[in-house]
PyMOL Python script that loads the backbone (N, CA, C, O; Angstrom):
from pymol import cmd

cmd.read_pdbstr("""\
ATOM      1  N   MET A   1     158.303  25.506 257.327  1.00  0.00           N
ATOM      2  CA  MET A   1     159.164  25.528 256.146  1.00  0.00           C
ATOM      3  C   MET A   1     159.035  26.870 255.441  1.00  0.00           C
ATOM      4  O   MET A   1     157.946  27.420 255.274  1.00  0.00           O
ATOM      5  N   ALA A   2     160.238  27.387 255.024  1.00  0.00           N
ATOM      6  CA  ALA A   2     160.283  28.671 254.362  1.00  0.00           C
ATOM      7  C   ALA A   2     160.001  28.434 252.902  1.00  0.00           C
ATOM      8  O   ALA A   2     160.506  27.475 252.318  1.00  0.00           O
ATOM      9  N   HIS A   3     159.180  29.313 252.289  1.00  0.00           N
ATOM     10  CA  HIS A   3     158.812  29.288 250.960  1.00  0.00           C
ATOM     11  C   HIS A   3     159.465  30.501 250.217  1.00  0.00           C
ATOM     12  O   HIS A   3     159.766  31.553 250.780  1.00  0.00           O
ATOM     13  N   SER A   4     159.631  30.262 249.029  1.00  0.00           N
ATOM     14  CA  SER A   4     160.312  31.335 248.177  1.00  0.00           C
ATOM     15  C   SER A   4     159.659  32.709 248.404  1.00  0.00           C
ATOM     16  O   SER A   4     160.371  33.712 248.454  1.00  0.00           O
ATOM     17  N   ALA A   5     158.400  32.780 248.536  1.00  0.00           N
ATOM     18  CA  ALA A   5     157.735  34.145 248.797  1.00  0.00           C
ATOM     19  C   ALA A   5     157.997  34.571 250.101  1.00  0.00           C
ATOM     20  O   ALA A   5     158.062  35.792 250.244  1.00  0.00           O
ATOM     21  N   GLU A   6     158.175  33.818 251.165  1.00  0.00           N
ATOM     22  CA  GLU A   6     158.538  34.356 252.383  1.00  0.00           C
ATOM     23  C   GLU A   6     160.027  34.856 252.390  1.00  0.00           C
ATOM     24  O   GLU A   6     160.363  35.883 252.981  1.00  0.00           O
ATOM     25  N   VAL A   7     160.904  34.047 251.682  1.00  0.00           N
ATOM     26  CA  VAL A   7     162.283  34.453 251.564  1.00  0.00           C
ATOM     27  C   VAL A   7     162.455  35.731 250.718  1.00  0.00           C
ATOM     28  O   VAL A   7     163.325  36.555 250.997  1.00  0.00           O
ATOM     29  N   LEU A   8     161.568  35.887 249.631  1.00  0.00           N
ATOM     30  CA  LEU A   8     161.593  37.057 248.835  1.00  0.00           C
ATOM     31  C   LEU A   8     161.169  38.271 249.687  1.00  0.00           C
ATOM     32  O   LEU A   8     161.758  39.342 249.541  1.00  0.00           O
ATOM     33  N   ALA A   9     160.200  38.136 250.539  1.00  0.00           N
ATOM     34  CA  ALA A   9     159.857  39.238 251.418  1.00  0.00           C
ATOM     35  C   ALA A   9     160.857  39.630 252.334  1.00  0.00           C
ATOM     36  O   ALA A   9     160.948  40.821 252.633  1.00  0.00           O
ATOM     37  N   GLU A  10     161.707  38.691 252.877  1.00  0.00           N
ATOM     38  CA  GLU A  10     162.797  39.042 253.817  1.00  0.00           C
ATOM     39  C   GLU A  10     163.867  39.592 252.988  1.00  0.00           C
ATOM     40  O   GLU A  10     164.493  40.494 253.544  1.00  0.00           O
ATOM     41  N   ILE A  11     164.248  39.284 251.790  1.00  0.00           N
ATOM     42  CA  ILE A  11     165.183  39.852 251.013  1.00  0.00           C
ATOM     43  C   ILE A  11     164.808  41.359 250.695  1.00  0.00           C
ATOM     44  O   ILE A  11     165.673  42.236 250.682  1.00  0.00           O
ATOM     45  N   ARG A  12     163.532  41.599 250.450  1.00  0.00           N
ATOM     46  CA  ARG A  12     163.051  42.987 250.238  1.00  0.00           C
ATOM     47  C   ARG A  12     163.186  43.785 251.551  1.00  0.00           C
ATOM     48  O   ARG A  12     163.531  44.964 251.480  1.00  0.00           O
ATOM     49  N   ARG A  13     162.937  43.220 252.734  1.00  0.00           N
ATOM     50  CA  ARG A  13     163.074  43.926 253.947  1.00  0.00           C
ATOM     51  C   ARG A  13     164.471  44.225 254.178  1.00  0.00           C
ATOM     52  O   ARG A  13     164.785  45.338 254.601  1.00  0.00           O
ATOM     53  N   ILE A  14     165.345  43.329 253.937  1.00  0.00           N
ATOM     54  CA  ILE A  14     166.853  43.525 254.250  1.00  0.00           C
ATOM     55  C   ILE A  14     167.251  44.637 253.269  1.00  0.00           C
ATOM     56  O   ILE A  14     167.949  45.562 253.683  1.00  0.00           O
ATOM     57  N   ALA A  15     166.860  44.599 252.043  1.00  0.00           N
ATOM     58  CA  ALA A  15     167.335  45.600 251.035  1.00  0.00           C
ATOM     59  C   ALA A  15     166.854  46.994 251.304  1.00  0.00           C
ATOM     60  O   ALA A  15     167.559  47.964 251.025  1.00  0.00           O
ATOM     61  N   SER A  16     165.706  47.105 251.822  1.00  0.00           N
ATOM     62  CA  SER A  16     165.039  48.397 252.178  1.00  0.00           C
ATOM     63  C   SER A  16     165.606  48.868 253.520  1.00  0.00           C
ATOM     64  O   SER A  16     166.108  49.991 253.560  1.00  0.00           O
ATOM     65  N   GLU A  17     165.570  48.099 254.638  1.00  0.00           N
ATOM     66  CA  GLU A  17     165.952  48.539 255.915  1.00  0.00           C
ATOM     67  C   GLU A  17     167.431  48.589 256.158  1.00  0.00           C
ATOM     68  O   GLU A  17     167.923  49.587 256.686  1.00  0.00           O
ATOM     69  N   GLU A  18     168.196  47.520 255.785  1.00  0.00           N
ATOM     70  CA  GLU A  18     169.542  47.468 256.110  1.00  0.00           C
ATOM     71  C   GLU A  18     170.432  48.040 255.029  1.00  0.00           C
ATOM     72  O   GLU A  18     171.451  48.670 255.311  1.00  0.00           O
ATOM     73  N   LEU A  19     170.041  47.818 253.804  1.00  0.00           N
ATOM     74  CA  LEU A  19     170.929  48.279 252.634  1.00  0.00           C
ATOM     75  C   LEU A  19     170.435  49.569 252.074  1.00  0.00           C
ATOM     76  O   LEU A  19     171.056  50.073 251.139  1.00  0.00           O
ATOM     77  N   GLN A  20     169.251  50.216 252.619  1.00  0.00           N
ATOM     78  CA  GLN A  20     168.741  51.414 252.267  1.00  0.00           C
ATOM     79  C   GLN A  20     168.550  51.494 250.770  1.00  0.00           C
ATOM     80  O   GLN A  20     168.725  52.575 250.206  1.00  0.00           O
ATOM     81  N   LEU A  21     168.227  50.495 250.144  1.00  0.00           N
ATOM     82  CA  LEU A  21     167.869  50.560 248.663  1.00  0.00           C
ATOM     83  C   LEU A  21     166.687  51.372 248.557  1.00  0.00           C
ATOM     84  O   LEU A  21     165.755  51.230 249.348  1.00  0.00           O
ATOM     85  N   GLU A  22     166.669  52.319 247.513  1.00  0.00           N
ATOM     86  CA  GLU A  22     165.527  53.196 247.304  1.00  0.00           C
ATOM     87  C   GLU A  22     164.519  52.666 246.386  1.00  0.00           C
ATOM     88  O   GLU A  22     163.421  53.219 246.314  1.00  0.00           O
ATOM     89  N   ARG A  23     164.818  51.579 245.637  1.00  0.00           N
ATOM     90  CA  ARG A  23     163.961  50.988 244.596  1.00  0.00           C
ATOM     91  C   ARG A  23     163.302  49.703 245.056  1.00  0.00           C
ATOM     92  O   ARG A  23     163.867  49.009 245.902  1.00  0.00           O
ATOM     93  N   ALA A  24     162.166  49.365 244.553  1.00  0.00           N
ATOM     94  CA  ALA A  24     161.506  48.148 244.750  1.00  0.00           C
ATOM     95  C   ALA A  24     162.368  46.932 244.171  1.00  0.00           C
ATOM     96  O   ALA A  24     162.939  46.995 243.083  1.00  0.00           O
ATOM     97  N   VAL A  25     162.398  45.865 244.980  1.00  0.00           N
ATOM     98  CA  VAL A  25     163.254  44.737 244.612  1.00  0.00           C
ATOM     99  C   VAL A  25     162.307  43.708 243.893  1.00  0.00           C
ATOM    100  O   VAL A  25     161.338  43.265 244.510  1.00  0.00           O
ATOM    101  N   GLU A  26     162.570  43.316 242.591  1.00  0.00           N
ATOM    102  CA  GLU A  26     161.797  42.403 241.971  1.00  0.00           C
ATOM    103  C   GLU A  26     162.568  41.035 241.828  1.00  0.00           C
ATOM    104  O   GLU A  26     163.797  40.994 241.767  1.00  0.00           O
ATOM    105  N   ALA A  27     161.833  40.015 241.784  1.00  0.00           N
ATOM    106  CA  ALA A  27     162.412  38.579 241.707  1.00  0.00           C
ATOM    107  C   ALA A  27     163.379  38.433 240.555  1.00  0.00           C
ATOM    108  O   ALA A  27     164.323  37.648 240.644  1.00  0.00           O
ATOM    109  N   SER A  28     163.160  39.205 239.418  1.00  0.00           N
ATOM    110  CA  SER A  28     164.048  38.999 238.255  1.00  0.00           C
ATOM    111  C   SER A  28     165.264  39.904 238.407  1.00  0.00           C
ATOM    112  O   SER A  28     166.151  39.827 237.557  1.00  0.00           O
ATOM    113  N   ASP A  29     165.371  40.730 239.395  1.00  0.00           N
ATOM    114  CA  ASP A  29     166.531  41.672 239.600  1.00  0.00           C
ATOM    115  C   ASP A  29     167.816  40.852 239.772  1.00  0.00           C
ATOM    116  O   ASP A  29     167.801  39.868 240.511  1.00  0.00           O
ATOM    117  N   GLU A  30     168.940  41.225 239.110  1.00  0.00           N
ATOM    118  CA  GLU A  30     170.168  40.695 239.316  1.00  0.00           C
ATOM    119  C   GLU A  30     170.804  41.434 240.453  1.00  0.00           C
ATOM    120  O   GLU A  30     170.778  42.662 240.532  1.00  0.00           O
ATOM    121  N   LEU A  31     171.412  40.598 241.386  1.00  0.00           N
ATOM    122  CA  LEU A  31     171.948  41.211 242.643  1.00  0.00           C
ATOM    123  C   LEU A  31     173.061  42.283 242.385  1.00  0.00           C
ATOM    124  O   LEU A  31     173.137  43.309 243.061  1.00  0.00           O
ATOM    125  N   ILE A  32     173.897  41.987 241.390  1.00  0.00           N
ATOM    126  CA  ILE A  32     175.057  42.848 241.206  1.00  0.00           C
ATOM    127  C   ILE A  32     174.661  43.993 240.175  1.00  0.00           C
ATOM    128  O   ILE A  32     174.772  45.191 240.437  1.00  0.00           O
ATOM    129  N   GLN A  33     174.228  43.529 239.080  1.00  0.00           N
ATOM    130  CA  GLN A  33     173.860  44.552 238.080  1.00  0.00           C
ATOM    131  C   GLN A  33     172.727  45.486 238.374  1.00  0.00           C
ATOM    132  O   GLN A  33     172.851  46.708 238.304  1.00  0.00           O
ATOM    133  N   ASP A  34     171.569  44.846 238.721  1.00  0.00           N
ATOM    134  CA  ASP A  34     170.281  45.684 238.886  1.00  0.00           C
ATOM    135  C   ASP A  34     170.312  46.386 240.236  1.00  0.00           C
ATOM    136  O   ASP A  34     170.044  47.583 240.339  1.00  0.00           O
ATOM    137  N   LEU A  35     170.646  45.612 241.275  1.00  0.00           N
ATOM    138  CA  LEU A  35     170.500  46.228 242.630  1.00  0.00           C
ATOM    139  C   LEU A  35     171.871  46.916 243.032  1.00  0.00           C
ATOM    140  O   LEU A  35     171.935  47.674 244.000  1.00  0.00           O
ATOM    141  N   GLN A  36     172.948  46.616 242.247  1.00  0.00           N
ATOM    142  CA  GLN A  36     174.201  47.174 242.467  1.00  0.00           C
ATOM    143  C   GLN A  36     174.902  46.962 243.784  1.00  0.00           C
ATOM    144  O   GLN A  36     175.596  47.812 244.341  1.00  0.00           O
ATOM    145  N   LEU A  37     174.638  45.669 244.258  1.00  0.00           N
ATOM    146  CA  LEU A  37     175.201  45.308 245.627  1.00  0.00           C
ATOM    147  C   LEU A  37     176.694  44.996 245.348  1.00  0.00           C
ATOM    148  O   LEU A  37     177.051  44.366 244.353  1.00  0.00           O
ATOM    149  N   ASP A  38     177.553  45.482 246.297  1.00  0.00           N
ATOM    150  CA  ASP A  38     178.933  45.193 246.295  1.00  0.00           C
ATOM    151  C   ASP A  38     179.226  44.046 247.298  1.00  0.00           C
ATOM    152  O   ASP A  38     178.296  43.458 247.850  1.00  0.00           O
ATOM    153  N   SER A  39     180.448  43.749 247.517  1.00  0.00           N
ATOM    154  CA  SER A  39     180.644  42.557 248.359  1.00  0.00           C
ATOM    155  C   SER A  39     180.135  42.813 249.810  1.00  0.00           C
ATOM    156  O   SER A  39     179.679  41.882 250.474  1.00  0.00           O
ATOM    157  N   LEU A  40     180.214  44.050 250.283  1.00  0.00           N
ATOM    158  CA  LEU A  40     179.652  44.318 251.657  1.00  0.00           C
ATOM    159  C   LEU A  40     178.029  44.054 251.631  1.00  0.00           C
ATOM    160  O   LEU A  40     177.432  43.409 252.492  1.00  0.00           O
ATOM    161  N   GLY A  41     177.473  44.625 250.571  1.00  0.00           N
ATOM    162  CA  GLY A  41     175.947  44.524 250.557  1.00  0.00           C
ATOM    163  C   GLY A  41     175.552  43.098 250.321  1.00  0.00           C
ATOM    164  O   GLY A  41     174.493  42.717 250.819  1.00  0.00           O
ATOM    165  N   LEU A  42     176.274  42.275 249.624  1.00  0.00           N
ATOM    166  CA  LEU A  42     176.070  40.815 249.470  1.00  0.00           C
ATOM    167  C   LEU A  42     176.176  40.154 250.761  1.00  0.00           C
ATOM    168  O   LEU A  42     175.385  39.271 251.092  1.00  0.00           O
ATOM    169  N   THR A  43     177.167  40.570 251.528  1.00  0.00           N
ATOM    170  CA  THR A  43     177.454  39.941 252.750  1.00  0.00           C
ATOM    171  C   THR A  43     176.381  40.203 253.780  1.00  0.00           C
ATOM    172  O   THR A  43     175.965  39.290 254.493  1.00  0.00           O
ATOM    173  N   ILE A  44     175.925  41.450 253.867  1.00  0.00           N
ATOM    174  CA  ILE A  44     174.872  41.932 254.689  1.00  0.00           C
ATOM    175  C   ILE A  44     173.588  41.121 254.355  1.00  0.00           C
ATOM    176  O   ILE A  44     172.883  40.662 255.254  1.00  0.00           O
ATOM    177  N   LEU A  45     173.327  40.970 253.140  1.00  0.00           N
ATOM    178  CA  LEU A  45     172.174  40.256 252.675  1.00  0.00           C
ATOM    179  C   LEU A  45     172.213  38.750 253.059  1.00  0.00           C
ATOM    180  O   LEU A  45     171.219  38.189 253.519  1.00  0.00           O
ATOM    181  N   ALA A  46     173.313  38.160 252.870  1.00  0.00           N
ATOM    182  CA  ALA A  46     173.600  36.785 253.184  1.00  0.00           C
ATOM    183  C   ALA A  46     173.438  36.525 254.625  1.00  0.00           C
ATOM    184  O   ALA A  46     172.675  35.640 255.013  1.00  0.00           O
ATOM    185  N   VAL A  47     174.133  37.270 255.447  1.00  0.00           N
ATOM    186  CA  VAL A  47     174.128  37.153 256.924  1.00  0.00           C
ATOM    187  C   VAL A  47     172.656  37.378 257.397  1.00  0.00           C
ATOM    188  O   VAL A  47     172.242  36.662 258.309  1.00  0.00           O
ATOM    189  N   GLY A  48     171.828  38.327 256.840  1.00  0.00           N
ATOM    190  CA  GLY A  48     170.531  38.524 257.300  1.00  0.00           C
ATOM    191  C   GLY A  48     169.670  37.377 256.981  1.00  0.00           C
ATOM    192  O   GLY A  48     168.795  37.031 257.775  1.00  0.00           O
ATOM    193  N   LEU A  49     169.863  36.765 255.867  1.00  0.00           N
ATOM    194  CA  LEU A  49     169.080  35.510 255.485  1.00  0.00           C
ATOM    195  C   LEU A  49     169.554  34.345 256.293  1.00  0.00           C
ATOM    196  O   LEU A  49     168.742  33.522 256.714  1.00  0.00           O
ATOM    197  N   GLU A  50     170.843  34.241 256.529  1.00  0.00           N
ATOM    198  CA  GLU A  50     171.253  33.081 257.401  1.00  0.00           C
ATOM    199  C   GLU A  50     170.653  33.314 258.814  1.00  0.00           C
ATOM    200  O   GLU A  50     170.128  32.335 259.345  1.00  0.00           O
ATOM    201  N   ASP A  51     170.666  34.318 259.387  1.00  0.00           N
ATOM    202  CA  ASP A  51     170.086  34.570 260.735  1.00  0.00           C
ATOM    203  C   ASP A  51     168.655  34.319 260.747  1.00  0.00           C
ATOM    204  O   ASP A  51     168.157  33.652 261.653  1.00  0.00           O
ATOM    205  N   ARG A  52     167.945  34.816 259.786  1.00  0.00           N
ATOM    206  CA  ARG A  52     166.425  34.658 259.704  1.00  0.00           C
ATOM    207  C   ARG A  52     165.955  33.350 259.598  1.00  0.00           C
ATOM    208  O   ARG A  52     165.013  32.919 260.263  1.00  0.00           O
ATOM    209  N   PHE A  53     166.674  32.621 258.669  1.00  0.00           N
ATOM    210  CA  PHE A  53     166.201  31.224 258.398  1.00  0.00           C
ATOM    211  C   PHE A  53     166.962  30.081 258.957  1.00  0.00           C
ATOM    212  O   PHE A  53     166.649  28.905 258.772  1.00  0.00           O
ATOM    213  N   ARG A  54     168.065  30.521 259.707  1.00  0.00           N
ATOM    214  CA  ARG A  54     168.907  29.527 260.467  1.00  0.00           C
ATOM    215  C   ARG A  54     169.576  28.549 259.432  1.00  0.00           C
ATOM    216  O   ARG A  54     169.502  27.330 259.592  1.00  0.00           O
ATOM    217  N   ILE A  55     170.216  29.105 258.392  1.00  0.00           N
ATOM    218  CA  ILE A  55     170.884  28.319 257.398  1.00  0.00           C
ATOM    219  C   ILE A  55     172.347  28.878 257.292  1.00  0.00           C
ATOM    220  O   ILE A  55     172.718  29.877 257.909  1.00  0.00           O
ATOM    221  N   LYS A  56     173.103  28.179 256.495  1.00  0.00           N
ATOM    222  CA  LYS A  56     174.500  28.556 256.200  1.00  0.00           C
ATOM    223  C   LYS A  56     174.596  28.689 254.655  1.00  0.00           C
ATOM    224  O   LYS A  56     174.203  27.766 253.941  1.00  0.00           O
ATOM    225  N   LEU A  57     175.115  29.830 254.136  1.00  0.00           N
ATOM    226  CA  LEU A  57     175.376  30.007 252.788  1.00  0.00           C
ATOM    227  C   LEU A  57     176.796  29.905 252.460  1.00  0.00           C
ATOM    228  O   LEU A  57     177.583  30.388 253.275  1.00  0.00           O
ATOM    229  N   THR A  58     177.253  29.359 251.407  1.00  0.00           N
ATOM    230  CA  THR A  58     178.732  29.054 251.171  1.00  0.00           C
ATOM    231  C   THR A  58     179.209  29.986 250.004  1.00  0.00           C
ATOM    232  O   THR A  58     178.417  30.627 249.314  1.00  0.00           O
ATOM    233  N   GLU A  59     180.521  30.008 249.847  1.00  0.00           N
ATOM    234  CA  GLU A  59     181.158  30.685 248.661  1.00  0.00           C
ATOM    235  C   GLU A  59     180.579  30.115 247.382  1.00  0.00           C
ATOM    236  O   GLU A  59     180.271  30.856 246.449  1.00  0.00           O
ATOM    237  N   GLU A  60     180.426  28.744 247.336  1.00  0.00           N
ATOM    238  CA  GLU A  60     179.917  28.013 246.116  1.00  0.00           C
ATOM    239  C   GLU A  60     178.556  28.500 245.840  1.00  0.00           C
ATOM    240  O   GLU A  60     178.150  28.676 244.691  1.00  0.00           O
ATOM    241  N   ASP A  61     177.842  28.719 246.909  1.00  0.00           N
ATOM    242  CA  ASP A  61     176.387  29.202 246.637  1.00  0.00           C
ATOM    243  C   ASP A  61     176.409  30.503 245.938  1.00  0.00           C
ATOM    244  O   ASP A  61     175.623  30.704 245.013  1.00  0.00           O
ATOM    245  N   SER A  62     177.261  31.408 246.321  1.00  0.00           N
ATOM    246  CA  SER A  62     177.337  32.712 245.774  1.00  0.00           C
ATOM    247  C   SER A  62     177.699  32.725 244.291  1.00  0.00           C
ATOM    248  O   SER A  62     177.330  33.647 243.564  1.00  0.00           O
ATOM    249  N   ALA A  63     178.388  31.747 243.869  1.00  0.00           N
ATOM    250  CA  ALA A  63     178.857  31.590 242.439  1.00  0.00           C
ATOM    251  C   ALA A  63     177.686  31.185 241.609  1.00  0.00           C
ATOM    252  O   ALA A  63     177.678  31.430 240.403  1.00  0.00           O
ATOM    253  N   ARG A  64     176.642  30.541 242.234  1.00  0.00           N
ATOM    254  CA  ARG A  64     175.578  29.986 241.492  1.00  0.00           C
ATOM    255  C   ARG A  64     174.372  30.934 241.505  1.00  0.00           C
ATOM    256  O   ARG A  64     173.395  30.651 240.811  1.00  0.00           O
ATOM    257  N   VAL A  65     174.387  32.021 242.242  1.00  0.00           N
ATOM    258  CA  VAL A  65     173.223  32.835 242.461  1.00  0.00           C
ATOM    259  C   VAL A  65     173.524  34.174 241.680  1.00  0.00           C
ATOM    260  O   VAL A  65     174.545  34.838 241.859  1.00  0.00           O
ATOM    261  N   CYS A  66     172.529  34.488 240.804  1.00  0.00           N
ATOM    262  CA  CYS A  66     172.661  35.731 240.047  1.00  0.00           C
ATOM    263  C   CYS A  66     171.477  36.666 240.414  1.00  0.00           C
ATOM    264  O   CYS A  66     171.677  37.862 240.628  1.00  0.00           O
ATOM    265  N   THR A  67     170.351  36.158 240.479  1.00  0.00           N
ATOM    266  CA  THR A  67     169.132  36.982 240.649  1.00  0.00           C
ATOM    267  C   THR A  67     168.591  36.853 242.090  1.00  0.00           C
ATOM    268  O   THR A  67     168.976  35.963 242.848  1.00  0.00           O
ATOM    269  N   VAL A  68     167.754  37.711 242.401  1.00  0.00           N
ATOM    270  CA  VAL A  68     166.881  37.645 243.591  1.00  0.00           C
ATOM    271  C   VAL A  68     166.176  36.351 243.663  1.00  0.00           C
ATOM    272  O   VAL A  68     166.113  35.739 244.729  1.00  0.00           O
ATOM    273  N   GLU A  69     165.658  35.922 242.607  1.00  0.00           N
ATOM    274  CA  GLU A  69     164.770  34.745 242.502  1.00  0.00           C
ATOM    275  C   GLU A  69     165.755  33.412 242.785  1.00  0.00           C
ATOM    276  O   GLU A  69     165.405  32.469 243.494  1.00  0.00           O
ATOM    277  N   ASP A  70     166.895  33.497 242.182  1.00  0.00           N
ATOM    278  CA  ASP A  70     167.950  32.442 242.496  1.00  0.00           C
ATOM    279  C   ASP A  70     168.165  32.355 244.003  1.00  0.00           C
ATOM    280  O   ASP A  70     168.081  31.277 244.590  1.00  0.00           O
ATOM    281  N   LEU A  71     168.419  33.402 244.568  1.00  0.00           N
ATOM    282  CA  LEU A  71     168.746  33.506 246.063  1.00  0.00           C
ATOM    283  C   LEU A  71     167.635  33.008 246.852  1.00  0.00           C
ATOM    284  O   LEU A  71     167.853  32.208 247.762  1.00  0.00           O
ATOM    285  N   ALA A  72     166.375  33.439 246.562  1.00  0.00           N
ATOM    286  CA  ALA A  72     165.187  33.142 247.248  1.00  0.00           C
ATOM    287  C   ALA A  72     164.950  31.598 247.244  1.00  0.00           C
ATOM    288  O   ALA A  72     164.649  30.992 248.273  1.00  0.00           O
ATOM    289  N   ALA A  73     165.105  30.983 246.000  1.00  0.00           N
ATOM    290  CA  ALA A  73     164.920  29.534 245.817  1.00  0.00           C
ATOM    291  C   ALA A  73     165.983  28.776 246.658  1.00  0.00           C
ATOM    292  O   ALA A  73     165.664  27.803 247.341  1.00  0.00           O
ATOM    293  N   LEU A  74     167.230  29.235 246.593  1.00  0.00           N
ATOM    294  CA  LEU A  74     168.335  28.590 247.319  1.00  0.00           C
ATOM    295  C   LEU A  74     167.987  28.580 248.853  1.00  0.00           C
ATOM    296  O   LEU A  74     168.042  27.550 249.523  1.00  0.00           O
ATOM    297  N   VAL A  75     167.622  29.815 249.360  1.00  0.00           N
ATOM    298  CA  VAL A  75     167.451  29.863 250.737  1.00  0.00           C
ATOM    299  C   VAL A  75     166.279  29.032 251.095  1.00  0.00           C
ATOM    300  O   VAL A  75     166.338  28.406 252.154  1.00  0.00           O
ATOM    301  N   ALA A  76     165.134  28.934 250.290  1.00  0.00           N
ATOM    302  CA  ALA A  76     164.111  28.095 250.697  1.00  0.00           C
ATOM    303  C   ALA A  76     164.494  26.683 250.745  1.00  0.00           C
ATOM    304  O   ALA A  76     164.105  25.993 251.688  1.00  0.00           O
ATOM    305  N   VAL A  77     165.236  26.180 249.797  1.00  0.00           N
ATOM    306  CA  VAL A  77     165.741  24.765 249.797  1.00  0.00           C
ATOM    307  C   VAL A  77     166.513  24.583 251.049  1.00  0.00           C
ATOM    308  O   VAL A  77     166.185  23.679 251.818  1.00  0.00           O
ATOM    309  N   ARG A  78     167.494  25.350 251.313  1.00  0.00           N
ATOM    310  CA  ARG A  78     168.329  25.204 252.565  1.00  0.00           C
ATOM    311  C   ARG A  78     167.481  25.251 253.779  1.00  0.00           C
ATOM    312  O   ARG A  78     167.738  24.458 254.685  1.00  0.00           O
ATOM    313  N   ALA A  79     166.510  26.077 253.902  1.00  0.00           N
ATOM    314  CA  ALA A  79     165.759  26.196 255.048  1.00  0.00           C
ATOM    315  C   ALA A  79     164.898  24.885 255.325  1.00  0.00           C
ATOM    316  O   ALA A  79     164.811  24.421 256.462  1.00  0.00           O
ATOM    317  N   SER A  80     164.260  24.307 254.215  1.00  0.00           N
ATOM    318  CA  SER A  80     163.607  23.143 254.353  1.00  0.00           C
ATOM    319  C   SER A  80     164.526  21.881 254.650  1.00  0.00           C
ATOM    320  O   SER A  80     164.066  20.917 255.262  1.00  0.00           O
ATOM    321  N   GLN A  81     165.746  21.913 254.229  1.00  0.00           N
ATOM    322  CA  GLN A  81     166.721  20.861 254.470  1.00  0.00           C
ATOM    323  C   GLN A  81     167.133  20.923 256.006  1.00  0.00           C
ATOM    324  O   GLN A  81     167.338  19.916 256.683  1.00  0.00           O
ATOM    325  N   ALA A  82     167.225  22.168 256.450  1.00  0.00           N
ATOM    326  CA  ALA A  82     167.553  22.402 257.899  1.00  0.00           C
ATOM    327  C   ALA A  82     166.636  21.881 258.917  1.00  0.00           C
ATOM    328  O   ALA A  82     167.021  21.455 260.005  1.00  0.00           O
ATOM    329  N   GLN A  83     165.300  21.931 258.502  1.00  0.00           N
ATOM    330  CA  GLN A  83     164.209  21.564 259.382  1.00  0.00           C
ATOM    331  C   GLN A  83     163.980  19.953 259.436  1.00  0.00           C
ATOM    332  O   GLN A  83     163.119  19.463 260.167  1.00  0.00           O
ATOM    333  N   ARG A  84     164.749  19.243 258.674  1.00  0.00           N
ATOM    334  CA  ARG A  84     164.637  17.762 258.672  1.00  0.00           C
ATOM    335  C   ARG A  84     165.397  17.234 259.727  1.00  0.00           C
ATOM    336  O   ARG A  84     165.442  16.017 259.906  1.00  0.00           O
TER     337      ARG A  84
END
""", "prot")
cmd.dss("prot")
cmd.show_as("cartoon", "prot")
cmd.util.cbc("prot")
cmd.orient("prot")
């Protein structure tokens, strides 16, 4: 089962390796304001998490997620549901 800490580590990896973010990603960071992710960056992040944890994220999910912590918690819940 995926835990928020594991998901957070994967978000940090994607941000660093695939999005080439120069700064450390904190759980409290807002995806758009603090990390300055545009629609392409958000898509890359979502697809990376979907592939890694074998889940599906929806448009409705994106409306509810503002921070890295929100995203990590959502992915952890989806991953645990997918394993049932």
